[in-house]
Z-matrix of the N, CA and C atoms (Angstrom, degrees):
N
C 1 1.448
C 2 1.531 1 111.55
N 3 1.340 2 116.96 1 -44.86
C 4 1.463 3 120.26 2 178.29
C 5 1.524 4 109.71 3 -65.90
N 6 1.327 5 116.23 4 -42.29
C 7 1.467 6 120.11 5 179.76
C 8 1.521 7 110.93 6 -59.83
N 9 1.338 8 116.79 7 -41.87
C 10 1.466 9 120.36 8 178.27
C 11 1.521 10 111.44 9 -62.91
N 12 1.343 11 116.23 10 -40.68
C 13 1.470 12 120.44 11 179.21
C 14 1.527 13 110.36 12 -64.00
N 15 1.333 14 116.80 13 -41.17
C 16 1.465 15 120.32 14 179.98
C 17 1.526 16 111.36 15 -67.33
N 18 1.316 17 116.79 16 -38.16
C 19 1.469 18 120.58 17 176.12
C 20 1.529 19 109.21 18 -62.59
N 21 1.323 20 117.02 19 -40.77
C 22 1.474 21 120.98 20 178.02
C 23 1.526 22 111.21 21 -63.26
N 24 1.324 23 115.86 22 -40.38
C 25 1.471 24 120.05 23 178.27
C 26 1.523 25 109.65 24 -61.85
N 27 1.328 26 116.46 25 -47.69
C 28 1.466 27 120.70 26 179.50
C 29 1.526 28 112.39 27 -62.12
N 30 1.335 29 117.10 28 -30.11
C 31 1.469 30 121.69 29 -177.37
C 32 1.529 31 113.17 30 -88.32
N 33 1.317 32 117.89 31 -7.03
C 34 1.465 33 121.59 32 -179.63
C 35 1.530 34 108.58 33 -62.55
N 36 1.311 35 117.11 34 131.77
C 37 1.476 36 122.69 35 -172.41
C 38 1.536 37 113.79 36 -50.58
N 39 1.345 38 120.24 37 -46.36
C 40 1.475 39 118.06 38 179.23
C 41 1.530 40 113.08 39 -62.98
N 42 1.338 41 116.85 40 -33.14
C 43 1.471 42 120.01 41 179.40
C 44 1.521 43 110.22 42 -73.93
N 45 1.323 44 117.74 43 -38.98
C 46 1.465 45 121.05 44 175.19
C 47 1.525 46 109.51 45 -60.88
N 48 1.326 47 116.10 46 -43.67
C 49 1.469 48 120.52 47 179.33
C 50 1.527 49 110.54 48 -62.66
N 51 1.325 50 117.13 49 -41.99
C 52 1.466 51 120.82 50 178.04
C 53 1.524 52 110.56 51 -62.68
N 54 1.315 53 116.31 52 -48.18
C 55 1.471 54 121.38 53 -178.55
C 56 1.524 55 111.51 54 -59.50
N 57 1.330 56 117.22 55 -37.18
C 58 1.466 57 121.51 56 -175.87
C 59 1.523 58 114.20 57 -92.03
N 60 1.312 59 117.00 58 -5.01
C 61 1.461 60 120.04 59 -176.62
C 62 1.527 61 111.74 60 -78.43
N 63 1.311 62 114.75 61 134.21
C 64 1.461 63 120.69 62 177.57
C 65 1.529 64 110.06 63 -76.61
N 66 1.318 65 117.59 64 -22.45
C 67 1.460 66 121.96 65 -177.04
C 68 1.529 67 113.20 66 -107.70
N 69 1.329 68 117.99 67 -46.63
C 70 1.467 69 121.00 68 -173.36
C 71 1.531 70 112.32 69 -64.71
N 72 1.325 71 117.41 70 -45.19
C 73 1.463 72 119.54 71 -177.94
C 74 1.537 73 111.71 72 -60.54
N 75 1.333 74 118.88 73 -48.12
C 76 1.468 75 118.00 74 178.03
C 77 1.533 76 113.20 75 -63.18
N 78 1.329 77 117.73 76 -31.82
C 79 1.467 78 120.22 77 177.69
C 80 1.532 79 109.97 78 -68.02
N 81 1.323 80 117.12 79 -44.92
C 82 1.468 81 120.55 80 178.07
C 83 1.529 82 109.75 81 -63.17
N 84 1.325 83 116.70 82 -41.80
C 85 1.456 84 120.98 83 178.59
C 86 1.531 85 110.68 84 -62.30
N 87 1.321 86 117.47 85 -44.14
C 88 1.465 87 121.51 86 178.53
C 89 1.534 88 110.87 87 -64.25
N 90 1.318 89 116.96 88 -38.60
C 91 1.466 90 120.48 89 177.56
C 92 1.531 91 110.20 90 -65.44
N 93 1.323 92 117.14 91 -35.60
C 94 1.466 93 120.81 92 176.60
C 95 1.527 94 109.96 93 -64.43
N 96 1.312 95 116.67 94 -44.91
C 97 1.465 96 121.10 95 177.95
C 98 1.534 97 109.93 96 -61.60
N 99 1.329 98 117.33 97 -41.50
C 100 1.465 99 120.72 98 177.48
C 101 1.531 100 110.37 99 -61.50
N 102 1.333 101 117.32 100 -44.46
C 103 1.464 102 120.57 101 178.41
C 104 1.517 103 111.93 102 -59.52
N 105 1.321 104 116.72 103 -45.08
C 106 1.464 105 121.34 104 179.11
C 107 1.534 106 109.70 105 -64.74
N 108 1.325 107 117.14 106 -40.34
C 109 1.469 108 120.64 107 179.10
C 110 1.532 109 111.05 108 -62.78
N 111 1.332 110 116.83 109 -43.50
C 112 1.460 111 119.83 110 177.64
C 113 1.526 112 110.85 111 -63.68
N 114 1.321 113 115.85 112 -42.08
C 115 1.460 114 121.03 113 -179.11
C 116 1.531 115 111.08 114 -64.01
N 117 1.312 116 116.80 115 -59.94
C 118 1.463 117 120.96 116 -175.81
C 119 1.532 118 110.87 117 -69.74
N 120 1.327 119 116.45 118 -37.22
C 121 1.459 120 120.69 119 179.46
C 122 1.524 121 113.35 120 -65.87
N 123 1.322 122 117.34 121 -22.44
C 124 1.458 123 121.31 122 175.89
C 125 1.521 124 111.47 123 -90.96
N 126 1.315 125 115.40 124 -38.12
C 127 1.461 126 119.71 125 -175.96
C 128 1.528 127 112.21 126 -69.00
N 129 1.304 128 117.57 127 -41.71
C 130 1.468 129 119.69 128 -175.40
C 131 1.530 130 111.98 129 -61.17
N 132 1.339 131 120.11 130 -52.14
C 133 1.478 132 117.17 131 179.30
C 134 1.532 133 112.72 132 -65.04
N 135 1.318 134 117.57 133 -35.59
C 136 1.464 135 120.19 134 177.98
C 137 1.529 136 110.01 135 -64.38
N 138 1.316 137 116.93 136 -46.13
C 139 1.464 138 120.05 137 179.28
C 140 1.524 139 112.16 138 -66.62
N 141 1.318 140 116.92 139 -35.65
C 142 1.471 141 119.02 140 176.29
C 143 1.526 142 110.47 141 -62.26
N 144 1.335 143 116.67 142 -39.90
C 145 1.466 144 120.09 143 176.94
C 146 1.528 145 110.46 144 -65.35
N 147 1.330 146 116.79 145 -43.54
C 148 1.465 147 120.27 146 178.88
C 149 1.523 148 111.69 147 -64.98
N 150 1.329 149 116.33 148 -30.32
C 151 1.462 150 120.80 149 179.57
C 152 1.521 151 112.38 150 -76.14
N 153 1.343 152 117.06 151 -12.45
C 154 1.460 153 119.19 152 174.91
C 155 1.510 154 116.16 153 125.93
N 156 1.320 155 119.11 154 -4.28
C 157 1.459 156 120.54 155 177.69
C 158 1.527 157 110.25 156 -79.42
N 159 1.297 158 117.02 157 159.48
C 160 1.470 159 124.36 158 174.61
C 161 1.528 160 112.52 159 50.92
N 162 1.309 161 116.01 160 51.07
C 163 1.466 162 121.06 161 -176.76
C 164 1.523 163 113.26 162 -61.39
N 165 1.321 164 117.63 163 -19.31
C 166 1.466 165 119.71 164 179.40
C 167 1.532 166 112.28 165 -76.90
N 168 1.322 167 117.18 166 -11.10
C 169 1.464 168 121.27 167 179.67
C 170 1.524 169 108.87 168 -94.26
N 171 1.327 170 115.35 169 125.68
C 172 1.462 171 120.66 170 -179.99
C 173 1.527 172 110.43 171 -63.48
N 174 1.304 173 116.17 172 139.71
C 175 1.465 174 121.47 173 -176.90
C 176 1.523 175 111.95 174 -74.50
N 177 1.333 176 117.34 175 -42.95
C 178 1.465 177 119.82 176 -171.67
C 179 1.530 178 114.35 177 -56.67
N 180 1.339 179 120.27 178 -50.98
C 181 1.472 180 117.64 179 179.34
C 182 1.526 181 112.40 180 -66.73
N 183 1.315 182 116.43 181 -34.95
C 184 1.463 183 120.66 182 177.55
C 185 1.529 184 109.18 183 -64.42
N 186 1.322 185 116.71 184 -45.37
C 187 1.463 186 122.59 185 178.86
C 188 1.517 187 110.45 186 -59.52
N 189 1.340 188 115.37 187 -46.58
C 190 1.471 189 120.36 188 -176.92
C 191 1.529 190 111.08 189 -58.01
N 192 1.315 191 117.33 190 -46.70
C 193 1.470 192 121.48 191 -176.86
C 194 1.523 193 111.71 192 -75.39
N 195 1.327 194 116.67 193 -51.51
C 196 1.463 195 119.50 194 -172.61
C 197 1.521 196 113.22 195 -73.06
N 198 1.320 197 118.72 196 -32.79
C 199 1.467 198 118.81 197 178.16
C 200 1.524 199 110.61 198 -68.48
N 201 1.325 200 117.04 199 -35.63
C 202 1.473 201 120.03 200 177.20
C 203 1.526 202 110.95 201 -69.89
N 204 1.321 203 115.94 202 -40.65
C 205 1.464 204 119.67 203 177.82
C 206 1.531 205 110.28 204 -63.99
N 207 1.324 206 116.46 205 -42.58
C 208 1.465 207 120.85 206 177.51
C 209 1.527 208 110.18 207 -62.25
N 210 1.323 209 116.70 208 -41.43
C 211 1.470 210 120.38 209 179.00
C 212 1.514 211 111.75 210 -62.80
N 213 1.327 212 116.83 211 -43.25
C 214 1.470 213 120.74 212 178.09
C 215 1.531 214 110.18 213 -63.98
N 216 1.337 215 116.23 214 -41.62
C 217 1.463 216 120.23 215 177.07
C 218 1.509 217 111.84 216 -62.51
N 219 1.337 218 116.58 217 -40.15
C 220 1.462 219 120.29 218 178.85
C 221 1.526 220 111.15 219 -63.05
N 222 1.332 221 116.58 220 -44.64
C 223 1.473 222 119.96 221 -179.83
C 224 1.529 223 110.20 222 -62.98
N 225 1.333 224 117.45 223 -44.06
C 226 1.468 225 120.59 224 178.97
C 227 1.527 226 110.49 225 -63.42
N 228 1.329 227 117.06 226 -44.79
C 229 1.472 228 120.63 227 179.40
C 230 1.522 229 111.09 228 -64.01
N 231 1.322 230 116.98 229 -38.62
C 232 1.459 231 120.56 230 179.26
C 233 1.524 232 111.73 231 -65.78
N 234 1.324 233 116.74 232 -48.59
C 235 1.473 234 120.01 233 -178.17
C 236 1.523 235 111.30 234 -62.70
N 237 1.313 236 116.74 235 -47.19
C 238 1.458 237 119.48 236 -179.18
C 239 1.527 238 110.99 237 -72.38
N 240 1.327 239 116.85 238 -32.82
C 241 1.463 240 120.53 239 176.80
C 242 1.513 241 112.03 240 -63.19
N 243 1.321 242 117.02 241 -38.09
C 244 1.465 243 120.36 242 176.53
C 245 1.528 244 110.77 243 -63.26
N 246 1.322 245 116.55 244 -40.46
C 247 1.469 246 119.71 245 177.53
C 248 1.530 247 110.93 246 -64.91
N 249 1.322 248 116.78 247 -45.16
C 250 1.467 249 120.13 248 179.27
C 251 1.530 250 110.55 249 -64.05
N 252 1.332 251 116.86 250 -41.40
C 253 1.465 252 121.08 251 177.27
C 254 1.524 253 110.54 252 -58.30
N 255 1.318 254 116.74 253 -44.32
C 256 1.469 255 121.49 254 -175.69
C 257 1.528 256 112.15 255 -60.91
N 258 1.326 257 117.86 256 -27.03
C 259 1.465 258 119.80 257 -178.48
C 260 1.527 259 112.50 258 -71.24
N 261 1.337 260 117.34 259 -24.02
C 262 1.474 261 121.70 260 -179.68
C 263 1.522 262 110.54 261 -142.95
N 264 1.319 263 116.73 262 43.12
C 265 1.459 264 122.35 263 -173.23
C 266 1.528 265 113.53 264 -56.44
N 267 1.320 266 116.87 265 -44.75
C 268 1.472 267 119.33 266 -177.08
C 269 1.529 268 111.43 267 -65.45
N 270 1.301 269 116.28 268 -32.60
C 271 1.465 270 120.68 269 178.21
C 272 1.529 271 110.87 270 -74.05
N 273 1.327 272 116.59 271 -43.68
C 274 1.467 273 120.62 272 -176.84
C 275 1.522 274 113.45 273 -65.90
N 276 1.333 275 117.88 274 -37.35
C 277 1.469 276 118.82 275 -178.61
C 278 1.520 277 112.28 276 -68.39
N 279 1.314 278 117.75 277 -13.69
C 280 1.463 279 121.41 278 176.80
C 281 1.528 280 112.32 279 -98.94
N 282 1.315 281 117.10 280 -1.28
C 283 1.458 282 121.93 281 -178.21
C 284 1.529 283 110.79 282 -89.45
N 285 1.326 284 116.42 283 119.33
C 286 1.472 285 119.55 284 177.77
C 287 1.529 286 110.53 285 -65.49
N 288 1.323 287 117.00 286 -31.87
C 289 1.465 288 119.71 287 177.56
C 290 1.529 289 110.65 288 -64.81
N 291 1.325 290 116.67 289 -44.79
C 292 1.463 291 121.04 290 179.32
C 293 1.524 292 110.74 291 -64.72
N 294 1.328 293 116.79 292 -45.29
C 295 1.461 294 120.27 293 179.55
C 296 1.529 295 110.83 294 -64.74
N 297 1.323 296 116.49 295 -36.74
C 298 1.461 297 120.44 296 175.28
C 299 1.518 298 111.51 297 -63.43
N 300 1.326 299 116.36 298 -40.72
C 301 1.463 300 121.43 299 177.05
C 302 1.532 301 110.04 300 -60.01
N 303 1.321 302 116.73 301 -46.77
C 304 1.465 303 120.27 302 179.18
C 305 1.522 304 111.04 303 -61.38
N 306 1.324 305 116.40 304 -42.03
C 307 1.462 306 120.33 305 178.26
C 308 1.515 307 112.06 306 -61.16
N 309 1.327 308 116.34 307 -43.86
C 310 1.468 309 119.97 308 178.47
C 311 1.528 310 111.47 309 -65.52
N 312 1.336 311 117.65 310 -36.13
C 313 1.464 312 120.58 311 177.40
C 314 1.529 313 110.21 312 -61.37
N 315 1.323 314 116.11 313 -43.29
C 316 1.471 315 119.91 314 179.08
C 317 1.529 316 110.43 315 -62.82
N 318 1.326 317 117.38 316 -48.15
C 319 1.463 318 121.25 317 -179.13
C 320 1.535 319 110.22 318 -64.07
N 321 1.333 320 117.32 319 -42.73
C 322 1.467 321 120.80 320 179.45
C 323 1.530 322 110.61 321 -64.67
N 324 1.318 323 116.49 322 -39.53
C 325 1.464 324 119.81 323 178.20
C 326 1.521 325 111.86 324 -65.00
N 327 1.333 326 117.07 325 -44.22
C 328 1.467 327 120.67 326 177.07
C 329 1.521 328 110.76 327 -62.85
N 330 1.320 329 116.97 328 -39.88
C 331 1.462 330 121.40 329 176.70
C 332 1.528 331 110.42 330 -62.18
N 333 1.325 332 117.60 331 -41.97
C 334 1.471 333 121.15 332 179.39
C 335 1.528 334 110.85 333 -62.18
N 336 1.316 335 116.53 334 -42.06
C 337 1.466 336 120.43 335 177.91
C 338 1.526 337 110.09 336 -63.47
N 339 1.321 338 116.39 337 -44.20
C 340 1.463 339 120.76 338 179.87
C 341 1.532 340 111.25 339 -61.93
N 342 1.342 341 116.53 340 -47.51
C 343 1.468 342 120.56 341 179.87
C 344 1.525 343 109.86 342 -61.45
N 345 1.310 344 117.28 343 -44.76
C 346 1.462 345 121.35 344 -179.39
C 347 1.521 346 111.53 345 -59.87
N 348 1.311 347 116.94 346 -46.53
C 349 1.479 348 120.68 347 -179.78
C 350 1.518 349 111.56 348 -67.79
N 351 1.299 350 115.59 349 -41.05
C 352 1.474 351 119.78 350 -178.63
C 353 1.524 352 110.32 351 -68.77
N 354 1.319 353 117.17 352 -37.88
C 355 1.462 354 120.72 353 179.09
C 356 1.524 355 110.33 354 -68.49
N 357 1.316 356 116.90 355 -39.07
C 358 1.465 357 120.87 356 179.77
C 359 1.514 358 113.20 357 -62.72
N 360 1.339 359 117.33 358 -24.48
C 361 1.462 360 120.47 359 -178.65
C 362 1.524 361 112.65 360 -87.15
N 363 1.341 362 116.86 361 -4.67
C 364 1.463 363 120.23 362 -179.40
C 365 1.524 364 110.09 363 -133.94
N 366 1.350 365 117.93 364 68.75
C 367 1.468 366 119.64 365 -176.90
C 368 1.523 367 112.31 366 -61.35
N 369 1.327 368 115.31 367 136.86
C 370 1.455 369 121.44 368 176.57
C 371 1.518 370 115.15 369 79.33
N 372 1.303 371 118.26 370 -5.31
C 373 1.460 372 121.56 371 -178.39
C 374 1.523 373 108.77 372 -137.85
N 375 1.320 374 115.36 373 136.37
C 376 1.469 375 119.20 374 179.44
C 377 1.525 376 107.80 375 -108.61
N 378 1.330 377 116.03 376 108.10
C 379 1.469 378 118.83 377 -179.96
C 380 1.527 379 111.62 378 -71.05
N 381 1.328 380 117.00 379 153.95
C 382 1.471 381 120.69 380 -179.70
C 383 1.533 382 114.50 381 -52.30
N 384 1.340 383 120.85 382 -39.72
C 385 1.467 384 117.93 383 178.41
C 386 1.539 385 112.80 384 -61.79
N 387 1.326 386 117.30 385 -33.74
C 388 1.471 387 120.57 386 177.31
C 389 1.521 388 109.73 387 -68.79
N 390 1.317 389 116.53 388 -39.78
C 391 1.472 390 120.13 389 176.71
C 392 1.530 391 110.25 390 -59.26
N 393 1.317 392 116.10 391 -44.69
C 394 1.474 393 120.27 392 178.51
C 395 1.529 394 110.86 393 -65.90
N 396 1.327 395 116.49 394 -38.01
C 397 1.466 396 120.72 395 176.76
C 398 1.520 397 111.46 396 -63.07
N 399 1.333 398 116.40 397 -36.29
C 400 1.469 399 120.77 398 178.46
C 401 1.531 400 110.89 399 -66.84
N 402 1.322 401 116.40 400 -42.41
C 403 1.470 402 120.14 401 177.35
C 404 1.532 403 109.73 402 -64.65
N 405 1.330 404 116.45 403 -42.66
C 406 1.469 405 120.39 404 177.60
C 407 1.525 406 110.28 405 -60.51
N 408 1.323 407 116.84 406 -39.26
C 409 1.467 408 121.46 407 179.24
C 410 1.522 409 111.19 408 -59.41
N 411 1.312 410 116.39 409 -45.87
C 412 1.469 411 120.01 410 179.02
C 413 1.527 412 110.12 411 -59.41
N 414 1.318 413 116.63 412 -47.60
C 415 1.467 414 120.89 413 -179.35
C 416 1.528 415 110.83 414 -62.06
N 417 1.336 416 116.44 415 -45.10
C 418 1.465 417 120.58 416 -178.71
C 419 1.528 418 111.88 417 -63.17
N 420 1.336 419 117.49 418 -49.05
C 421 1.469 420 119.64 419 -177.20
C 422 1.525 421 111.90 420 -68.31
N 423 1.340 422 116.96 421 -33.97
C 424 1.466 423 118.16 422 174.79
C 425 1.528 424 110.43 423 -68.04
N 426 1.327 425 117.08 424 -32.69
C 427 1.459 426 120.94 425 173.93
C 428 1.521 427 111.57 426 -64.39
N 429 1.337 428 116.79 427 -42.09
C 430 1.473 429 121.23 428 175.85
C 431 1.522 430 109.64 429 -59.29
N 432 1.333 431 115.69 430 -46.08
C 433 1.461 432 121.04 431 179.87
C 434 1.529 433 110.99 432 -60.06
N 435 1.308 434 117.09 433 -46.52
C 436 1.469 435 121.20 434 -179.51
C 437 1.524 436 111.75 435 -63.78
N 438 1.328 437 116.86 436 -48.42
C 439 1.467 438 119.00 437 179.96
C 440 1.525 439 111.15 438 -64.01
N 441 1.331 440 116.96 439 -37.10
C 442 1.460 441 120.23 440 177.70
C 443 1.527 442 111.84 441 -60.61
N 444 1.311 443 116.30 442 -41.01
C 445 1.472 444 119.22 443 178.72
C 446 1.538 445 110.07 444 -69.72
N 447 1.320 446 117.00 445 -39.54
C 448 1.467 447 120.06 446 -178.88
C 449 1.529 448 111.53 447 -65.78
N 450 1.332 449 116.91 448 -33.21
C 451 1.475 450 120.21 449 178.94
C 452 1.525 451 110.12 450 -56.14
N 453 1.309 452 116.52 451 -37.60
C 454 1.462 453 120.21 452 -179.29
C 455 1.519 454 114.70 453 -69.70
N 456 1.329 455 116.67 454 -17.37
C 457 1.460 456 120.11 455 -175.74
C 458 1.525 457 114.24 456 -107.32
N 459 1.323 458 117.22 457 -17.98
C 460 1.470 459 119.58 458 -176.31
C 461 1.509 460 111.12 459 -124.24
């Protein structure tokens, strides 16, 4: 049943057009890369600050800007990722690299929610569990980035 649904998604006229387009597919792919760059490029410096680097820089303004930028990057990466997935859905659901990427995204997202809530309960002070969560975030998102690149090659 799932396989039939994925075949239908791949056969949907807009997805066929995207897959066969010399221009649209590379634009969607580039937008996906931009979304990932905004996401990871915002998360890494924010997490480094939460982990204890650059203590002279206030967290709140950094958090306000970078968390919003990361959120916008995540939404862009998600929307374009769904389009890219739809072009080869049956192939991707059988890829351990792709499934691993999705798993890491879920864990990284849950970690981000946990860090955000835990940080909000301790204004002006970063407790050790939040510091560890920030380090875990960097590792998780870099893992997502690595698996995402590997999916394209294997």
